[in-house]
C-alpha positions, -999 to +999 in steps of 0.1 A: +310+576-249+287+606-244+255+613-226+232+641-238+204+655-216+176+664-240+147+666-215+139+665-178+169+687-171+160+713-144+124+705-152+102+675-143+089+665-177+102+656-212+124+627-201+149+621-229+186+610-228+209+600-256+239+578-251+264+577-280+292+552-282+318+545-309+292+521-324+257+528-312+232+555-304+209+545-275+179+565-265+164+564-229+128+576-228+112+599-252+087+619-231+064+648-236+071+682-221+041+692-199+033+724-179+038+759-192+030+770-227+068+776-232+076+741-222+049+724-243+062+742-274+093+721-271+073+691-281+070+705-316+107+713-321+129+690-341+148+663-322+184+671-315+193+639-333+183+620-364+157+595-352+167+571-381+202+568-365+190+556-331+198+519-328+173+511-300+154+528-272+149+519-236+116+530-219+115+533-181+077+534-178+044+545-195+037+579-181+034+605-209+063+626-197+085+595-204+068+580-234+047+607-250+069+616-280+074+580-291+049+583-320+067+615-332+100+596-330+087+567-351+070+591-376+103+609-381+123+578-389+131+556-359+128+519-367+146+501-339+132+482-309+116+500-279+125+477-250+104+479-218+084+457-195+053+440-207+031+461-184+046+492-198+038+482-233+002+473-223-003+507-207+013+526-236-012+508-259-039+529-243-019+560-232-003+568-266-035+563-285-053+586-260-025+612-264-028+610-302-066+617-298-057+647-276-032+660-302-058+657-330-085+675-309-061+703-299-051+709-335-087+708-346-097+734-320-067+756-328-074+755-366-110+767-360-096+799-345-069+801-372-094+799-400-114+828-386-082+848-382-068+839-417-037+822-402-021+791-416-034+758-402-014+736-378-009+698-378-012+677-347+021+665-331+009+631-341-023+612-346-040+581-332-028+562-363+008+574-356+005+561-321-009+528-332+020+523-357+046+531-330+033+502-308+047+478-334+082+487-323+077+477-287+097+447-275+085+437-240+107+418-215+104+405-179+118+421-148+153+408-138+162+393-171+197+403-183+191+409-221+220+410-246+209+437-271+240+430-292+276+419-285+284+452-267+252+462-249+233+444-221+203+457-203+182+447-172+150+461-159+144+463-121+112+473-104+111+510-097+080+508-076+065+539-092+036+526-114+027+492-129+057+481-150+080+510-140+117+502-142+151+511-131+173+505-161+207+489-157+228+493-189+262+476-195+281+490-225+314+476-238+336+501-255+373+500-264+378+468-244+361+480-212+326+477-198+308+507-183+276+504-162+251+532-164+220+531-142+189+553-149+163+553-120+134+564-141+108+576-115+114+559-081+084+551-060+078+552-022+081+521-001+050+505+014+026+518-012-005+497-021-005+474-052+030+481-064+061+464-050+089+485-033+117+499-055+145+474-059+180+484-048+210+486-070+244+478-056+268+493-081+272+516-111+298+537-128+274+565-136+239+571-122+211+592-136+186+598-107+153+616-105+147+645-080+110+654-083+108+657-045+145+660-039+140+688-014+108+678+002+093+652+025+058+636+021+034+637+049+028+605+069+018+579+042-002+559+068-025+589+073-031+598+036-063+576+033-075+589+067-071+625+056-088+618+022-117+601+039-121+630+064-123+655+034-148+633+016-170+629+047-169+666+057-179+675+021-207+649+021-221+664+053-220+698+035-240+682+006-210+689-017-190+672-044-154+661-042-133+665-073-100+646-074-078+653-104-059+621-108-034+606-132-053+579-151-025+554-147-012+545-112-028+571-090-064+563-099-059+526-092-042+534-059-071+555-048-096+528-058-076+503-039-075+524-007-112+534-010-121+497-015-106+489+019-124+517+036-159+511+022-158+473+020-142+465+054-154+494+076-183+477+095-191+509+115-197+530+084-233+542+081-249+533+048-257+569+039-220+577+040-213+552+012-217+579-014-211+572-052-175+572-063-172+579-100-141+571-121-148+594-149-120+588-174-121+563-202-083+559-201-084+553-163-110+526-168-089+510-195-058+513-174-075+496-145-082+467-168-045+466-177-037+464-140-060+434-136-042+417-165-008+422-150-013+411-114+021+394-114+036+429-108+015+433-076+029+432-040+020+404-017-009+422+000-027+428-033-020+393-044-035+379-012-066+400-017-071+387-052-065+351-042-091+355-013-117+364-040-117+402-034-113+423-065-096+454-051-108+474-081-145+468-074-168+478-046-206+485-042-205+523-045-178+525-072-189+534-107-168+535-139-179+561-165-169+558-201-198+575-218-195+612-224-232+619-218-231+602-185-200+623-176-219+655-184-249+643-163-227+642-132-224+680-133-262+683-131-266+659-102-270+677-069-263+648-045-230+642-027-204+623-047-167+619-055-155+623-091-120+610-098-110+622-133-080+628-154-058+646-161-039+648-128-025+683-135-059+695-149-042+703-183-068+684-204-096+658-202-130+657-184-117+670-151-116+705-166-154+703-172-160+691-136-138+719-122-158+745-143-190+733-128-178+729-092-150+754-084-174+783-078-194+765-051-180+768-016-196+736-004-174+715-028-138+703-025-109+697-048-082+673-037-048+671-054-031+638-049+000+641-071+027+664-084+015+697-101+041+710-126+047+748-129+023+765-153-004+738-150-040+747-139-034+723-110-004+742-098-022+775-102-051+763-080-028+747-055-009+780-052-041+798-042-056+815-073-089+833-066-101+831-103-090+809-132-099+807-169-116+774-178-130+765-212-133+801-222-148+814-189-135+831-158-144+809-128-143+820-092-124+796-069-146+792-038-143+754-034-119+742-007-085+732-022-066+704-006-032+687-013-023+652+000+013+645-010+012+612+008-003+597-023+026+607-044+041+580-066+076+597-063+101+590-036+107+620-014+141+633-003+146+608+025+134+578+004+158+589-024+187+590+001+176+556+015+177+541-020+212+555-026+223+539+006+217+506-011+249+510-032+278+489-020+301+508-044+291+544-052+290+557-088+319+579-100+293+606-110+257+611-102+235+631-126+204+647-110+175+651-134+136+651-134+132+679-109+126+716-109+159+736-105+157+743-068+148+707-060+175+692-082+202+716-069+194+711-032+193+673-037+226+674-055+242+693-026+228+668-001+240+638-021+275+652-026+278+660+011+264+627+023+282+603-001+313+623-011+306+618-048+305+643-077+270+653-085+260+672-117+227+690-124+227+692-162+210+719-182+188+711-212+211+701-241+242+695-220+266+668-233+290+649-210+319+630-225+328+602-201+366+604-203+383+585-174+400+553-166+373+532-183+385+544-217+422+536-217+423+516-249+440+482-248+466+484-275+457+457-300+450+431-273+434+399-288+415+375-266+432+341-265+411+309-269+412+301-232+399+336-223+372+333-250+362+300-234+359+316-200+338+344-214+314+320-231+311+300-199+302+332-180+276+339-207+262+304-203+258+308-166+240+340-172+215+322-195+210+295-169+203+322-143+177+337-166+160+303-171+157+302-133+141+336-133+115+324-159+108+292-139+101+314-108+076+334-129+056+304-140+036+302-108+026+339-111-003+354-129+014+362-162+006+357-198+018+322-209+025+332-245+048+359-232+066+335-210+070+310-239+084+338-261+110+346-236+118+310-231+123+305-268+147+335-270+168+321-241+168+287-257+182+300-289+208+319-270+218+288-252+222+268-284+243+295-299+266+296-269+269+258-268+280+258-304+306+285-298+319+265-268+322+234-290+342+254-316+366+267-289+370+231-275+379+219-310+404+248-314+420+237-281+421+201-292+397+189-265 
């Protein structure tokens, strides 16, 4: 069995890992590289494998740096299942189509220049149509179900607490008579964040692949993040300025809405004139918020109680959703105090670039970063203190106040990652550190190795690790006897009964009934199959 690290190795984006066994090729994530021009060029390179040879894919969550090359994967020959949670599929429905639109627009813009220069034209990475086709391969499942992909591979998705539908992937693979368990954290979230449940703990694994985005840093006090944001908004309002918040359309924007709802709706001492307009100016963020409202079974208890009490946490009196492009443009001509929350979160594309162009040069305005800014992005350049930036063909002076509130980060920081690792009752044999810039990954690897006395590896892009150890001592021609076969089937039956209980527990939650029924039917078919096998064994044993 081999693991190949084809993305998110000593960088944060491009999550992509290939597991090859003696029978199968399994892909985990197929994300887009984001950040510097050099990194983004990697999206157009050929895959390091034949997409048509991949048996199935596991997707940890919907963020583009984990899902963004799926349409390219399908376009180039992949035709297996893409297994993920239902909420992840729902979010990918809007995010991948939006990404396809961006790819088409970027290619159109580039080709205008190329025509004038007499250069050959380029094709988009993929189109909206390609993205739409790729959605047909998604196969959504529920959290906590143990799914038998085939006779050798079993998977279970646990809540990663990062965004809606985000998952820790537990993968059991049988090879040469032995079972190996590989765990991939995806992106781990922070505890006690609004809306989303806390990351679930894992007790054991043979091999662990863990993220390290903030592996060498601590977030500021999470309890003060909203207080700090409100202070920035209010001071900018008193200065008659505008607050621009570049925000990821999925996850971060909904969290901001949720926190601002509590401030504006439940703060009885707030003067009416301080309730300035809050604009969500991102069609994708608006659609994503609708997906959140359709998947409330993923919410934590506080959010569920708010909904059951009749309070929609995604609506309040001074909140306005903007889809129309003309309305978005009018915001830049309005001279009254306001907050504009707009994608993209790293300022690499989208309407936020227009808002920055119209507001960065004015010292009475503020820009607030509430998420990770990858190297090479406009967001990182502004955060690092640039005095001038190039935006939409113009050089813009940076006179607005620039703030960074890491307390809103959806990624676990160093101490939270260590706390999560403390949940293991039996530590993995090896831990692979991914999804972090090199200094963050290396420092976190050293800390984990010292703290847990376990081998840690920070792979380079393209590294291949052959898992050669005691798990692969081949059993010489051993054949299972009928009694052993019976025991194995009884264990499988118990697992199916356990999954029926999981489904029963979900029926009182706000979840799509057709989706529940589909999962019930799959389990029922599995139950009937196992019962028949057990009957056959009993006949063989003369019982």
